[in-house]
KOLLUMSE-802837 format. One record per residue: x, y, z of N, C-alpha, C in turn; residue number from 1. Coordinates in steps of 0.001 Angstrom, whole numbers, plus 500000, padded with zeros to 6 digits. Example, Ala and Ser with C-alpha at 12.3 -4.5 7.8 and 13.67 -1.06 7.14 Angstrom:
residues 2
+--------+--------+--------+--------+--------+--------+--------+--------+--------+-----+
:    n_X :    n_Y :    n_Z :   ca_X :   ca_Y :   ca_Z :    c_X :    c_Y :    c_Z :   k :
+--------+--------+--------+--------+--------+--------+--------+--------+--------+-----+
: 513190 : 494310 : 507800 : 512300 : 495500 : 507800 : 513200 : 496700 : 507800 :   1 :
: 512850 : 497750 : 507080 : 513670 : 498940 : 507140 : 512900 : 500030 : 507870 :   2 :
+--------+--------+--------+--------+--------+--------+--------+--------+--------+-----+
end
This chain:
residues 174
+--------+--------+--------+--------+--------+--------+--------+--------+--------+-----+
:    n_X :    n_Y :    n_Z :   ca_X :   ca_Y :   ca_Z :    c_X :    c_Y :    c_Z :   k :
+--------+--------+--------+--------+--------+--------+--------+--------+--------+-----+
: 506603 : 505465 : 487802 : 506708 : 505008 : 486697 : 505516 : 503800 : 486464 :   1 :
: 504675 : 503946 : 485667 : 503704 : 502838 : 485118 : 504418 : 501668 : 484577 :   2 :
: 504130 : 500304 : 484983 : 504813 : 499072 : 484573 : 504790 : 498944 : 483106 :   3 :
: 505663 : 498294 : 482491 : 505884 : 497984 : 481108 : 504601 : 497035 : 480908 :   4 :
: 503784 : 497389 : 479937 : 502352 : 496819 : 479774 : 502600 : 495075 : 479240 :   5 :
: 503739 : 494957 : 478963 : 503970 : 493417 : 478522 : 504421 : 492576 : 479626 :   6 :
: 504989 : 493281 : 480645 : 505511 : 492410 : 481813 : 504329 : 492226 : 482884 :   7 :
: 504294 : 490966 : 483314 : 503284 : 490645 : 484493 : 504242 : 490246 : 485520 :   8 :
: 504369 : 491024 : 486603 : 505132 : 490861 : 487578 : 504449 : 489701 : 488558 :   9 :
: 505194 : 488827 : 489301 : 504394 : 487955 : 490433 : 503819 : 488713 : 491531 :  10 :
: 504479 : 489881 : 491862 : 503870 : 490713 : 492764 : 504139 : 492204 : 492622 :  11 :
: 503212 : 492904 : 492967 : 503177 : 494451 : 493022 : 503028 : 494892 : 494437 :  12 :
: 504061 : 495745 : 494783 : 503841 : 496436 : 496149 : 503698 : 497934 : 495910 :  13 :
: 502450 : 498327 : 496386 : 502030 : 499724 : 495908 : 501700 : 500594 : 497028 :  14 :
: 502425 : 501585 : 497310 : 502433 : 502554 : 498339 : 501290 : 503528 : 498070 :  15 :
: 500346 : 503846 : 498935 : 499193 : 504339 : 498959 : 499370 : 505659 : 500022 :  16 :
: 499251 : 506988 : 499814 : 499206 : 508035 : 500672 : 499478 : 509211 : 500022 :  17 :
: 499529 : 510288 : 501052 : 499964 : 511782 : 500730 : 500904 : 512079 : 501545 :  18 :
: 502138 : 512284 : 501058 : 503364 : 512573 : 502000 : 503296 : 513947 : 502493 :  19 :
: 502418 : 514940 : 501932 : 502255 : 516158 : 502330 : 501478 : 516323 : 503865 :  20 :
: 500844 : 514995 : 504006 : 499871 : 515141 : 505237 : 500704 : 514140 : 506364 :  21 :
: 501761 : 514175 : 506373 : 502795 : 513664 : 507438 : 502574 : 512211 : 507466 :  22 :
: 501950 : 511495 : 508502 : 501800 : 510109 : 508780 : 501116 : 509225 : 507562 :  23 :
: 500313 : 510184 : 506823 : 499310 : 509675 : 505797 : 500403 : 509098 : 504693 :  24 :
: 501613 : 509551 : 504652 : 502546 : 509061 : 503543 : 503297 : 507827 : 503929 :  25 :
: 502797 : 507166 : 505173 : 503684 : 505817 : 505563 : 503807 : 505020 : 504389 :  26 :
: 502633 : 504723 : 503610 : 502639 : 503601 : 502649 : 503779 : 504123 : 501568 :  27 :
: 503774 : 505190 : 501154 : 504884 : 505918 : 500224 : 506137 : 505781 : 500692 :  28 :
: 506432 : 506033 : 502047 : 507628 : 505959 : 502692 : 508194 : 504372 : 502550 :  29 :
: 507301 : 503583 : 502629 : 507662 : 502101 : 502556 : 508279 : 501800 : 501084 :  30 :
: 507525 : 502034 : 500288 : 507819 : 501835 : 498816 : 508932 : 502553 : 498510 :  31 :
: 508927 : 503784 : 498772 : 510193 : 504700 : 498396 : 511463 : 503778 : 498874 :  32 :
: 511637 : 503459 : 500205 : 512682 : 502747 : 500759 : 513051 : 501476 : 499975 :  33 :
: 511885 : 500666 : 499706 : 512165 : 499456 : 498863 : 512722 : 499879 : 497618 :  34 :
: 512167 : 501020 : 496916 : 512866 : 501289 : 495602 : 514153 : 501599 : 495597 :  35 :
: 514676 : 502205 : 496715 : 515985 : 502400 : 496936 : 517017 : 501353 : 497133 :  36 :
: 516347 : 500320 : 497948 : 516985 : 499027 : 498329 : 517134 : 497963 : 497200 :  37 :
: 516224 : 497949 : 496365 : 515926 : 497107 : 495213 : 515802 : 497885 : 493960 :  38 :
: 516798 : 498707 : 493491 : 516603 : 499505 : 492108 : 516509 : 498423 : 490839 :  39 :
: 517114 : 497133 : 491023 : 517170 : 496526 : 489738 : 516367 : 495139 : 489777 :  40 :
: 515567 : 494982 : 490708 : 514633 : 493744 : 490904 : 513538 : 493772 : 489757 :  41 :
: 513493 : 492679 : 488996 : 512633 : 492586 : 487775 : 511511 : 491651 : 488219 :  42 :
: 511469 : 491329 : 489386 : 510346 : 490324 : 489860 : 509237 : 490920 : 490645 :  43 :
: 509554 : 492207 : 491153 : 508663 : 492835 : 491948 : 508433 : 494170 : 491358 :  44 :
: 507090 : 494640 : 491320 : 506728 : 495927 : 490802 : 506383 : 496813 : 491798 :  45 :
: 507239 : 497899 : 491974 : 507237 : 498799 : 493154 : 506614 : 500240 : 492632 :  46 :
: 505581 : 500802 : 493155 : 504921 : 501928 : 492800 : 504252 : 502846 : 493886 :  47 :
: 504399 : 504108 : 493708 : 503813 : 504962 : 494682 : 502505 : 505512 : 493999 :  48 :
: 501425 : 505360 : 494637 : 500122 : 505764 : 494213 : 499846 : 507011 : 495206 :  49 :
: 500029 : 508212 : 494846 : 499961 : 509403 : 495619 : 498745 : 510272 : 495602 :  50 :
: 498079 : 510284 : 494329 : 496968 : 511073 : 494137 : 495705 : 510421 : 493887 :  51 :
: 495748 : 509851 : 492611 : 494517 : 509393 : 492032 : 494271 : 507957 : 492076 :  52 :
: 493386 : 507316 : 492725 : 493319 : 506017 : 492754 : 492877 : 505192 : 491365 :  53 :
: 492392 : 506111 : 490294 : 492178 : 505742 : 489077 : 493432 : 505406 : 488274 :  54 :
: 494531 : 505774 : 488829 : 495823 : 505212 : 488203 : 495985 : 503797 : 488166 :  55 :
: 495197 : 503140 : 489182 : 495010 : 501711 : 489126 : 494735 : 501008 : 487883 :  56 :
: 494013 : 501673 : 487049 : 493552 : 501369 : 485627 : 494794 : 500730 : 484989 :  57 :
: 496055 : 501470 : 485032 : 497263 : 501199 : 484174 : 498008 : 500108 : 485174 :  58 :
: 497797 : 500175 : 486387 : 498663 : 499322 : 487228 : 498085 : 497937 : 487585 :  59 :
: 496845 : 497684 : 487654 : 496306 : 496377 : 487869 : 496728 : 495264 : 486750 :  60 :
: 496868 : 495517 : 485528 : 497229 : 494562 : 484692 : 498797 : 494164 : 484931 :  61 :
: 499449 : 494911 : 485649 : 500968 : 494827 : 485800 : 501386 : 493640 : 486665 :  62 :
: 500707 : 493060 : 487464 : 500949 : 491973 : 488353 : 499776 : 491053 : 488707 :  63 :
: 500272 : 489761 : 489092 : 499320 : 488735 : 489366 : 498726 : 489103 : 490768 :  64 :
: 499485 : 489684 : 491701 : 498925 : 489962 : 493107 : 499533 : 491073 : 493555 :  65 :
: 498815 : 491736 : 494490 : 499333 : 493005 : 495145 : 499261 : 493146 : 496588 :  66 :
: 500184 : 493810 : 497164 : 500110 : 494299 : 498517 : 499939 : 495879 : 498387 :  67 :
: 498957 : 496384 : 498861 : 498829 : 497854 : 499068 : 499275 : 498375 : 500350 :  68 :
: 500297 : 499030 : 500423 : 500664 : 499627 : 501699 : 500124 : 501037 : 502104 :  69 :
: 499205 : 501164 : 503183 : 498693 : 502304 : 503323 : 498677 : 502682 : 504723 :  70 :
: 498204 : 503954 : 504987 : 498104 : 504395 : 506495 : 496557 : 504381 : 506665 :  71 :
: 496241 : 503923 : 507800 : 494846 : 503765 : 508164 : 494599 : 504330 : 509641 :  72 :
: 493532 : 505027 : 509847 : 493095 : 505594 : 510946 : 492922 : 504744 : 512039 :  73 :
: 493613 : 504724 : 513076 : 493636 : 503794 : 514119 : 494506 : 504176 : 515462 :  74 :
: 493997 : 503735 : 516646 : 494845 : 503926 : 517703 : 495320 : 502623 : 518301 :  75 :
: 496487 : 502602 : 518976 : 497569 : 503722 : 518910 : 498192 : 503799 : 517563 :  76 :
: 498963 : 504786 : 517188 : 499581 : 505014 : 515995 : 500788 : 504001 : 515920 :  77 :
: 501083 : 503426 : 514857 : 502108 : 502686 : 514654 : 502017 : 501148 : 514751 :  78 :
: 500713 : 500806 : 514779 : 500504 : 499304 : 514847 : 500286 : 498879 : 513225 :  79 :
: 500859 : 497484 : 512920 : 500938 : 496897 : 511647 : 499471 : 496186 : 511617 :  80 :
: 498723 : 496463 : 510784 : 497620 : 495854 : 510487 : 497119 : 495352 : 509038 :  81 :
: 496441 : 494291 : 508765 : 495954 : 493779 : 507668 : 494702 : 494097 : 507425 :  82 :
: 494180 : 494368 : 506236 : 492772 : 494749 : 505870 : 492585 : 494130 : 504625 :  83 :
: 491937 : 492934 : 504616 : 491758 : 492028 : 503403 : 490376 : 492216 : 502838 :  84 :
: 490460 : 492691 : 501547 : 489258 : 492785 : 500706 : 488081 : 493578 : 501268 :  85 :
: 488472 : 494531 : 501884 : 487259 : 495406 : 502409 : 487720 : 496729 : 502488 :  86 :
: 486878 : 497795 : 502787 : 487031 : 499028 : 502910 : 487588 : 499392 : 504301 :  87 :
: 488044 : 500660 : 504476 : 488478 : 501001 : 505878 : 488278 : 502558 : 505928 :  88 :
: 488247 : 503073 : 506902 : 488183 : 504508 : 507103 : 489436 : 505225 : 506725 :  89 :
: 489190 : 506198 : 505692 : 490578 : 506996 : 505381 : 491177 : 507578 : 506426 :  90 :
: 492514 : 507503 : 506503 : 493117 : 508198 : 507478 : 493079 : 509692 : 507413 :  91 :
: 493097 : 510190 : 506378 : 493125 : 511824 : 506126 : 491920 : 512148 : 505273 :  92 :
: 490738 : 512580 : 505654 : 489751 : 512784 : 504898 : 489779 : 513677 : 503679 :  93 :
: 490728 : 514858 : 503726 : 490866 : 515614 : 502510 : 491855 : 515042 : 501558 :  94 :
: 492314 : 513713 : 501740 : 493127 : 513157 : 500944 : 492692 : 513078 : 499547 :  95 :
: 493488 : 513123 : 498486 : 493074 : 513073 : 497113 : 492721 : 511623 : 496720 :  96 :
: 492971 : 510653 : 497525 : 492884 : 509242 : 497205 : 491795 : 508688 : 498177 :  97 :
: 490772 : 509605 : 498795 : 489900 : 509086 : 499656 : 488859 : 508062 : 499169 :  98 :
: 488892 : 507697 : 497967 : 488014 : 506629 : 497368 : 488567 : 505351 : 498116 :  99 :
: 487524 : 504500 : 498377 : 487765 : 503117 : 498927 : 488601 : 502197 : 497880 : 100 :
: 489859 : 501842 : 498279 : 490677 : 500971 : 497238 : 489892 : 499713 : 496923 : 101 :
: 489130 : 499024 : 497766 : 488474 : 497778 : 497185 : 487339 : 498108 : 496243 : 102 :
: 486707 : 499293 : 496329 : 485665 : 499616 : 495435 : 486270 : 499858 : 494090 : 103 :
: 487333 : 500564 : 494275 : 487931 : 501260 : 492806 : 488521 : 499901 : 492078 : 104 :
: 489234 : 498853 : 493037 : 489673 : 497659 : 492219 : 488612 : 497033 : 491744 : 105 :
: 487444 : 496640 : 492394 : 486462 : 495873 : 491833 : 485769 : 496638 : 490504 : 106 :
: 485575 : 497964 : 490561 : 485011 : 498555 : 489521 : 485856 : 498630 : 488258 : 107 :
: 487130 : 498919 : 488448 : 488001 : 498788 : 487479 : 488199 : 497628 : 486605 : 108 :
: 488131 : 496380 : 487539 : 488306 : 495170 : 486968 : 487028 : 494957 : 486044 : 109 :
: 485780 : 495232 : 486693 : 484571 : 495216 : 485799 : 484642 : 495754 : 484525 : 110 :
: 485211 : 497097 : 484572 : 485322 : 497979 : 483350 : 486270 : 497117 : 482311 : 111 :
: 487298 : 496608 : 482855 : 488261 : 495981 : 482072 : 487721 : 494643 : 481553 : 112 :
: 486798 : 493906 : 482402 : 486246 : 492781 : 482076 : 487401 : 491693 : 482401 : 113 :
: 487951 : 492078 : 483436 : 489121 : 491061 : 483886 : 488805 : 490489 : 485225 : 114 :
: 489275 : 489463 : 485432 : 489111 : 488842 : 486999 : 490027 : 489805 : 487848 : 115 :
: 489463 : 489924 : 488987 : 490081 : 490853 : 490117 : 491553 : 489988 : 490572 : 116 :
: 492657 : 490821 : 490663 : 494002 : 490038 : 491017 : 493806 : 489869 : 492647 : 117 :
: 494752 : 488912 : 492954 : 494823 : 488648 : 494499 : 495307 : 489947 : 495077 : 118 :
: 494782 : 490320 : 496133 : 495378 : 491652 : 496841 : 495126 : 491678 : 498297 : 119 :
: 495856 : 492414 : 499115 : 495710 : 492638 : 500448 : 496217 : 494108 : 500806 : 120 :
: 495627 : 494455 : 501744 : 496128 : 495851 : 502308 : 496879 : 495697 : 503560 : 121 :
: 498106 : 496145 : 503504 : 498856 : 496203 : 504779 : 498927 : 497461 : 505392 : 122 :
: 498540 : 497801 : 506498 : 498627 : 499156 : 506935 : 499342 : 499523 : 508131 : 123 :
: 499515 : 500686 : 508339 : 500254 : 501168 : 509451 : 499055 : 502209 : 510245 : 124 :
: 498759 : 502004 : 511517 : 497800 : 502835 : 512042 : 498341 : 504278 : 512467 : 125 :
: 497456 : 505312 : 512110 : 497983 : 506544 : 512359 : 496957 : 507367 : 513054 : 126 :
: 497223 : 508437 : 513706 : 496353 : 509324 : 514312 : 496000 : 510153 : 513041 : 127 :
: 494663 : 510646 : 512906 : 494090 : 511453 : 511882 : 494949 : 512607 : 511810 : 128 :
: 495555 : 513049 : 510684 : 496411 : 514582 : 510522 : 495331 : 515466 : 510607 : 129 :
: 495434 : 516673 : 511250 : 494679 : 517872 : 511287 : 495361 : 519110 : 510469 : 130 :
: 496621 : 518893 : 509887 : 497168 : 519703 : 509102 : 498248 : 519141 : 508248 : 131 :
: 498838 : 520073 : 507165 : 499735 : 519674 : 506392 : 501107 : 519673 : 507043 : 132 :
: 501729 : 518583 : 506745 : 503265 : 518534 : 507381 : 503970 : 517447 : 506722 : 133 :
: 505160 : 517612 : 506500 : 505867 : 516467 : 505908 : 506716 : 515618 : 507009 : 134 :
: 506974 : 514446 : 506869 : 507849 : 513742 : 507806 : 506820 : 512856 : 508632 : 135 :
: 507403 : 511907 : 509196 : 506634 : 510829 : 510019 : 506831 : 511052 : 511272 : 136 :
: 505760 : 510539 : 512165 : 505921 : 510730 : 513694 : 506898 : 509671 : 513930 : 137 :
: 507551 : 509483 : 515216 : 508435 : 508565 : 515726 : 507707 : 507165 : 515557 : 138 :
: 506488 : 507012 : 516047 : 505781 : 505696 : 516226 : 505579 : 505033 : 514692 : 139 :
: 505166 : 506076 : 513899 : 504878 : 505491 : 512431 : 506170 : 505274 : 511794 : 140 :
: 507269 : 506031 : 512132 : 508490 : 505844 : 511427 : 509074 : 504592 : 511841 : 141 :
: 509071 : 504100 : 513002 : 509379 : 502858 : 513456 : 508620 : 501702 : 512868 : 142 :
: 507245 : 501703 : 512499 : 506431 : 500710 : 511994 : 506745 : 500776 : 510585 : 143 :
: 507121 : 501863 : 509837 : 507591 : 501917 : 508475 : 508939 : 501085 : 508321 : 144 :
: 509738 : 501178 : 509227 : 511054 : 500481 : 509190 : 510630 : 498903 : 509318 : 145 :
: 509981 : 498626 : 510403 : 509553 : 497154 : 510419 : 508954 : 496654 : 509112 : 146 :
: 508089 : 497395 : 508632 : 507469 : 496903 : 507198 : 508415 : 496884 : 506158 : 147 :
: 509323 : 497810 : 506121 : 510394 : 497561 : 505197 : 511119 : 496329 : 505355 : 148 :
: 511473 : 495990 : 506581 : 512327 : 494677 : 506892 : 511435 : 493488 : 506491 : 149 :
: 510225 : 493542 : 506911 : 509300 : 492300 : 506565 : 509194 : 492141 : 505121 : 150 :
: 509001 : 493172 : 504292 : 508896 : 493128 : 502871 : 510130 : 492867 : 502248 : 151 :
: 511336 : 493332 : 502948 : 512651 : 492788 : 502257 : 512762 : 491382 : 502319 : 152 :
: 512374 : 490739 : 503569 : 512518 : 489421 : 503596 : 511702 : 488687 : 502629 : 153 :
: 510520 : 489178 : 502414 : 509649 : 488348 : 501232 : 510309 : 488502 : 499958 : 154 :
: 510920 : 489676 : 499546 : 511464 : 490055 : 498366 : 512550 : 489045 : 498239 : 155 :
: 513477 : 489056 : 499036 : 514769 : 488242 : 498979 : 514492 : 486722 : 498944 : 156 :
: 513468 : 486294 : 499586 : 513053 : 484977 : 499697 : 512291 : 484582 : 498431 : 157 :
: 511899 : 485624 : 497607 : 511018 : 485400 : 496362 : 509708 : 484741 : 496876 : 158 :
: 509320 : 485242 : 497953 : 507959 : 484879 : 498489 : 506950 : 485986 : 498011 : 159 :
: 506077 : 485559 : 496816 : 505256 : 486459 : 496386 : 503703 : 486399 : 497032 : 160 :
: 503616 : 485722 : 498084 : 502178 : 485749 : 498822 : 501926 : 487082 : 499225 : 161 :
: 500473 : 487320 : 499437 : 500047 : 488511 : 499957 : 499469 : 488427 : 501241 : 162 :
: 499498 : 487399 : 501946 : 498992 : 487321 : 503334 : 500053 : 488061 : 504255 : 163 :
: 499377 : 488682 : 505333 : 500333 : 489370 : 506179 : 500749 : 488462 : 506943 : 164 :
: 501965 : 488633 : 507686 : 502511 : 487731 : 508811 : 501573 : 487829 : 509915 : 165 :
: 501945 : 486802 : 510858 : 501011 : 486674 : 512005 : 501282 : 487961 : 512888 : 166 :
: 502430 : 488767 : 512871 : 502458 : 489863 : 513711 : 501632 : 491088 : 513445 : 167 :
: 500983 : 490942 : 512307 : 500005 : 492041 : 512010 : 498677 : 491622 : 512679 : 168 :
: 498014 : 492695 : 513052 : 496632 : 492457 : 513453 : 495602 : 492636 : 512467 : 169 :
: 494691 : 491956 : 512620 : 493488 : 492055 : 511540 : 492718 : 493155 : 511931 : 170 :
: 492635 : 494125 : 510987 : 492052 : 495451 : 511287 : 490521 : 495314 : 511084 : 171 :
: 489744 : 495766 : 512175 : 488449 : 495589 : 512229 : 487616 : 496918 : 512106 : 172 :
: 488319 : 498029 : 512133 : 487554 : 499440 : 511863 : 487476 : 499695 : 510645 : 173 :
: 486060 : 499411 : 509994 : 485812 : 499664 : 508611 : 484971 : 501054 : 508612 : 174 :
+--------+--------+--------+--------+--------+--------+--------+--------+--------+-----+
end
């Protein structure tokens, strides 16, 4: 569900990925679990971006800052990484959302003639999927659970910052 256009949330947490490509759906799994855990929170915007990154046109005005939770290609699988304000190699090339998030965000803000919101990408490294399959690998599933716990602590403490905790590695593979 796209956010109510009249509400501007302090923080949006957006899951990015394709659940039909196994581990590529890690970001969606995180946000789906948060939606189950916090169905009535009015201070956090939770959304799964599963196909078209241009959906961000409707999403970007809904929050002051964003954490995009995504799967990123990297070894070993299951590391928590932060990718701030730059592109990264898509984890699954045939993905419908293989456009670079930073580029999409910047271009949509230019079209809207809006300032770019604060944002960061929190990622889970995955092996590049080579076929369709649903479900997460053990390593990625554990990382998803850790990420849900970290984000839950942020939500419960009403910490709307986008900086990744120090347990995250700065991701350098762009």
